[in-house]
C-alpha positions as CSV (number, residue, x, y, z in Angstrom):
1,M,205.5,82.0,56.1
2,S,204.3,84.7,58.3
3,A,202.6,87.4,56.8
4,D,204.9,90.0,57.8
5,H,207.9,87.7,56.5
6,N,206.4,87.9,52.9
7,A,205.5,91.7,53.3
8,I,209.6,92.1,54.0
9,S,211.1,89.6,51.7
10,A,208.8,91.8,49.1
11,F,210.1,95.1,50.2
12,L,213.8,94.3,49.9
13,D,213.4,92.3,46.4
14,A,211.9,95.7,45.3
15,Q,214.9,97.5,47.1
16,A,217.4,95.3,45.5
17,A,216.0,95.4,41.8
18,E,214.6,99.3,41.5
19,S,216.6,101.0,43.9
20,G,219.7,99.0,43.6
21,A,220.2,99.2,46.9
22,A,223.7,97.8,48.9
23,R,223.9,94.6,50.4
24,N,224.8,96.0,53.6
25,T,221.4,98.6,53.5
26,L,219.3,95.8,52.6
27,L,220.4,94.1,55.7
28,A,219.8,96.8,57.9
29,Y,216.6,97.4,56.5
30,G,215.3,93.6,57.0
31,R,217.0,93.5,60.4
32,D,214.8,96.7,62.0
33,L,212.1,95.3,59.9
34,R,212.0,92.1,61.5
35,D,212.6,93.9,64.9
36,M,209.3,96.3,64.5
37,S,207.5,93.1,63.3
38,D,208.3,90.8,66.3
39,W,207.4,93.9,68.8
40,L,204.2,94.1,66.9
41,A,203.7,90.0,67.6
42,R,204.3,90.3,71.2
43,R,201.2,92.4,70.9
44,A,199.1,90.9,68.7
45,L,199.2,92.9,65.6
46,T,201.6,93.1,62.2
47,L,202.7,95.3,60.1
48,A,199.5,96.0,57.9
49,A,198.1,97.3,61.2
50,L,200.9,99.9,61.8
51,T,199.3,103.6,62.7
52,R,201.3,106.1,63.7
53,P,200.5,106.3,67.1
54,L,202.1,102.6,67.1
55,V,204.8,103.7,65.0
56,E,205.9,106.3,68.2
57,D,205.2,103.9,70.5
58,Y,207.7,101.5,68.9
59,L,210.5,104.6,69.0
60,A,209.9,105.1,72.4
61,H,210.4,101.6,73.0
62,C,213.9,101.8,71.4
63,D,214.4,105.0,73.1
64,A,213.3,103.1,76.3
65,Q,216.0,100.4,75.6
66,G,218.5,102.8,75.2
67,L,219.6,103.1,71.5
68,S,221.3,105.5,70.4
69,R,220.1,108.7,68.2
70,A,221.6,107.2,65.0
71,T,220.3,103.8,65.6
72,R,216.3,105.1,66.2
73,A,217.1,107.7,63.3
74,R,217.9,104.3,61.2
75,R,215.0,102.4,62.2
76,L,212.4,105.4,61.5
77,S,214.0,105.7,57.8
78,S,213.4,101.8,57.5
79,I,210.1,102.3,58.2
80,R,209.2,105.0,56.8
81,Q,210.5,102.9,53.3
82,F,208.5,100.2,53.9
83,T,205.3,102.2,54.5
84,R,205.9,104.1,51.0
85,F,206.3,100.6,49.3
86,A,203.1,99.3,50.9
87,L,201.4,102.4,50.5
88,E,202.3,102.4,46.3
89,E,201.4,98.6,46.2
90,G,198.0,99.1,47.4
91,W,198.9,97.2,50.3
92,R,197.3,100.4,52.5
93,G,195.8,103.6,51.8
94,D,197.8,106.0,53.9
95,D,201.7,106.1,55.1
96,P,201.5,106.4,58.5
97,A,205.2,107.3,59.0
98,I,205.2,109.8,56.7
99,R,204.8,112.9,59.1
100,I,206.9,111.4,62.4
101,A,209.9,113.4,63.4
102,G,212.3,111.5,64.0
103,P,215.4,111.9,66.3
104,G,217.9,112.5,63.9
105,R,221.7,112.3,63.4
106,A,223.8,114.0,65.6
107,K,225.6,116.9,63.5
108,R,229.3,116.1,63.2
109,I,231.4,118.4,61.3
110,P,233.6,116.4,58.9
111,R,237.5,116.7,59.4
112,T,239.1,118.4,56.6
113,L,242.1,119.8,55.3
114,S,242.7,123.4,54.2
115,R,243.8,124.4,50.1
116,E,247.0,125.2,51.3
117,E,247.6,121.6,53.5
118,I,246.2,119.6,50.0
119,Q,249.0,121.2,48.1
120,G,251.4,120.7,50.5
121,L,250.6,117.1,50.2
122,L,250.8,117.1,46.3
123,D,254.0,118.6,46.3
124,A,255.2,116.1,48.4
125,A,253.8,113.2,47.0
126,P,256.5,112.5,43.8
127,A,259.3,112.3,46.8
128,I,257.5,109.6,48.0
129,G,258.5,105.5,46.4
130,R,261.3,103.4,46.1
131,N,261.4,104.6,42.2
132,P,260.1,106.6,39.4
133,A,257.2,104.1,38.8
134,D,256.1,104.2,42.5
135,R,256.7,108.0,42.7
136,A,254.4,108.3,40.0
137,R,252.0,105.8,41.0
138,N,251.6,108.1,44.4
139,L,251.1,111.6,43.1
140,C,248.3,109.8,40.2
141,L,246.7,108.1,43.3
142,I,246.7,111.6,45.8
143,E,245.6,113.5,42.2
144,L,242.7,111.8,41.9
145,L,241.5,111.8,45.3
146,Y,241.5,114.7,45.1
147,A,240.2,116.0,41.7
148,T,237.0,113.5,42.3
149,G,236.6,113.0,45.6
150,M,235.8,109.8,45.6
151,R,235.9,107.0,48.3
152,V,239.1,104.7,48.7
153,S,237.4,101.7,47.9
154,E,236.3,103.0,44.6
155,L,239.9,104.1,43.7
156,V,241.8,100.8,44.4
157,E,239.1,99.0,42.0
158,L,239.2,101.6,39.7
159,P,239.9,99.7,36.1
160,V,243.0,100.6,33.9
161,A,240.4,100.3,31.1
162,G,238.4,103.2,32.0
163,C,241.5,105.5,32.7
164,R,243.3,105.0,29.0
165,G,243.1,107.5,26.5
166,D,243.4,110.4,28.2
167,P,240.3,110.7,29.4
168,A,239.0,114.2,30.6
169,V,235.9,112.2,32.7
170,L,236.2,109.3,34.8
171,V,233.4,107.0,35.1
172,I,233.0,105.4,39.0
173,R,231.3,102.6,40.2
174,G,230.1,103.3,43.6
175,K,227.5,102.2,46.1
176,G,225.0,99.8,45.1
177,N,227.3,99.3,41.5
178,K,225.9,102.8,40.0
179,D,228.0,104.5,38.1
180,R,228.5,108.0,38.3
181,M,230.8,110.8,36.1
182,V,233.1,113.2,37.5
183,P,235.8,115.5,35.6
184,L,239.3,115.3,35.6
185,G,241.4,118.5,35.9
186,G,244.7,119.1,34.3
187,P,246.8,118.0,37.0
188,A,244.9,114.8,37.8
189,R,245.4,113.9,33.6
190,R,248.9,114.9,33.5
191,A,249.6,112.4,36.5
192,L,247.4,109.5,35.2
193,R,249.2,109.7,32.0
194,D,252.8,109.7,33.6
195,W,252.0,106.8,35.9
196,L,250.1,104.7,32.9
197,A,253.6,105.8,30.8
198,L,255.5,103.9,33.4
199,R,252.9,101.1,34.1
200,D,253.3,99.9,30.7
201,A,256.8,100.6,30.4
202,A,257.5,97.9,33.6
203,P,261.0,96.5,33.0
204,E,260.4,92.3,31.9
205,G,261.3,90.7,35.2
206,S,260.3,93.7,37.7
207,L,257.6,93.4,40.3
208,L,255.4,95.7,38.1
209,A,255.8,93.5,35.6
210,R,255.0,90.4,37.2
211,L,251.9,92.1,39.2
212,L,250.5,93.1,35.5
213,A,251.1,89.5,33.9
214,G,248.2,88.4,37.0
215,K,245.5,89.9,38.2
216,G,246.9,92.9,38.7
217,G,247.0,93.6,35.0
218,R,242.9,95.2,35.5
219,W,243.7,97.1,37.8
220,L,244.7,101.0,37.6
221,F,247.0,100.4,40.8
222,P,247.9,96.4,40.8
223,A,249.6,95.2,43.7
224,P,250.3,92.0,45.1
225,G,247.2,90.1,47.2
226,A,244.5,88.0,46.3
227,A,242.2,91.1,44.7
228,G,245.2,92.2,42.5
229,H,245.2,96.1,43.5
230,L,245.8,98.6,45.7
231,P,244.4,97.7,49.7
232,R,242.5,100.4,50.7
233,Q,244.6,99.9,54.3
234,G,247.8,100.6,51.3
235,V,246.7,104.1,50.7
236,S,246.0,105.1,54.1
237,R,250.3,104.3,54.3
238,L,250.8,105.7,51.3
239,L,248.8,109.3,52.6
240,G,250.3,109.2,56.0
241,Q,253.7,109.1,54.5
242,M,253.2,112.4,52.4
243,A,251.5,114.2,55.1
244,V,254.8,113.3,57.4
245,A,256.8,114.6,54.5
246,A,254.8,117.5,54.4
247,G,254.7,118.6,58.2
248,I,251.3,117.5,58.9
249,D,250.0,115.4,61.2
250,P,249.5,112.2,59.8
251,T,245.9,111.2,61.7
252,R,244.3,114.1,59.9
253,V,245.2,112.4,56.7
254,T,242.9,109.8,55.4
255,P,241.3,109.0,52.1
256,H,237.8,109.6,53.6
257,V,239.7,113.4,54.6
258,I,240.7,114.0,51.3
259,R,237.3,113.0,50.0
260,H,235.7,116.2,52.6
261,A,237.9,118.5,51.1
262,F,237.2,118.5,47.6
263,A,233.8,118.7,48.6
264,T,234.5,121.7,50.8
265,H,236.8,123.4,48.6
266,L,233.9,122.6,45.8
267,L,231.3,124.3,48.3
268,E,233.4,127.3,48.8
269,G,234.1,127.9,45.7
270,G,230.7,128.4,44.4
271,A,229.5,125.0,44.0
272,D,225.8,123.9,44.5
273,L,225.2,121.0,46.3
274,R,222.8,118.9,43.9
275,S,226.3,118.8,41.8
276,I,228.3,118.0,44.8
277,Q,226.0,115.3,45.6
278,M,226.2,113.9,42.3
279,L,229.8,114.0,42.0
280,L,230.2,112.3,45.5
281,G,227.4,109.5,44.7
282,H,224.8,110.7,47.3
283,A,221.9,109.1,47.7
284,D,220.0,111.4,49.8
285,L,220.8,115.2,49.5
286,G,220.7,115.7,53.4
287,T,224.2,113.5,53.5
288,T,226.1,116.3,51.1
289,E,224.0,119.1,53.4
290,I,226.7,118.1,56.5
291,Y,229.3,119.9,54.2
292,T,227.3,123.4,54.8
293,H,227.8,123.1,58.6
294,V,231.8,122.9,58.0
295,L,231.3,126.3,55.6
296,N,229.4,127.9,58.2
297,H,232.0,127.1,61.0
298,R,234.6,128.0,59.0
299,M,232.7,131.7,58.3
300,R,232.1,132.1,62.1
301,E,235.9,131.5,62.7
302,L,236.8,133.7,60.2
303,V,233.9,136.7,62.0
304,L,235.1,136.0,65.0
305,N,239.1,135.7,64.4
306,H,239.1,139.2,62.2
307,H,236.0,141.3,62.4
308,P,237.1,144.5,64.7
309,L,233.7,144.1,66.7
310,A,234.5,140.6,67.3
311,R,237.7,141.1,69.4
312,P,237.7,142.8,72.6
313,H,238.6,146.1,72.8
314,P,241.0,148.1,75.6
315,P,238.4,150.3,77.4
316,V,238.7,154.0,76.3
317,P,240.4,156.0,79.0
318,A,238.3,159.0,80.5
319,S,238.9,162.4,79.1
320,S,240.1,164.7,81.6
321,T,237.5,168.0,82.5
């Protein structure tokens, strides 16, 4: 086993144990570092010999291969994590990657919805469903999405035990099995209470009662299937139905767009980025900062559309003498 292989394995083990990195993150780190190790090996070098010029040459090599800006930025991030770890472990006395400016990621403004559109979805939700229990579930589902900004995977995997007792705060298990707490407002708490009441009173022999007797009994939103809970695709379909009922293009309404709306509306209301980062479960504040671009974009449109000096004026007629 090569020295590079041992070093990469030790780094990945530390990331898993100390940082709680998700499996996909660890796989990406491993692929990126092995690619650089192979590039160095072709020059009879190892990761221990890394210098700033070598890292810059490697990134130029990645660019020449036609790799996207996002991929090159991710590879530099992997290298930075590794070289910082090597410095902290005492494997080397410097960090050659710390001052290298990466290509960055393209700033894509997230799609979102206005407050009026969100209200339209909330108003439409109680009419979506075949029976009172389905309708209560659907309203609870979108109320929780908008009230917490949670990911759809986090929503469908909510255990019912943590939702009982009219909680003012929900504990959400996010990426890397990290828990975070998010507060619930009045409408979301009422929708949750109403759904739990109908869920618990499911008539004997009904589909809901059969689901609760099986794997679905563990989850807030039980459903047929191997997992026992509502699938992510099922949430997307329900949101599409609400969008149609609210007169909104259904292609604009997804669980992640609701998450974007949660963050954008908080920022518009004066919330600070650090608090939004914690509520969303972002590991990096830079990920949360994209919402400032949404706000800046809206403010620019506001000025361009409504400020008197931003609108063209008809020419002033020449005065007669």
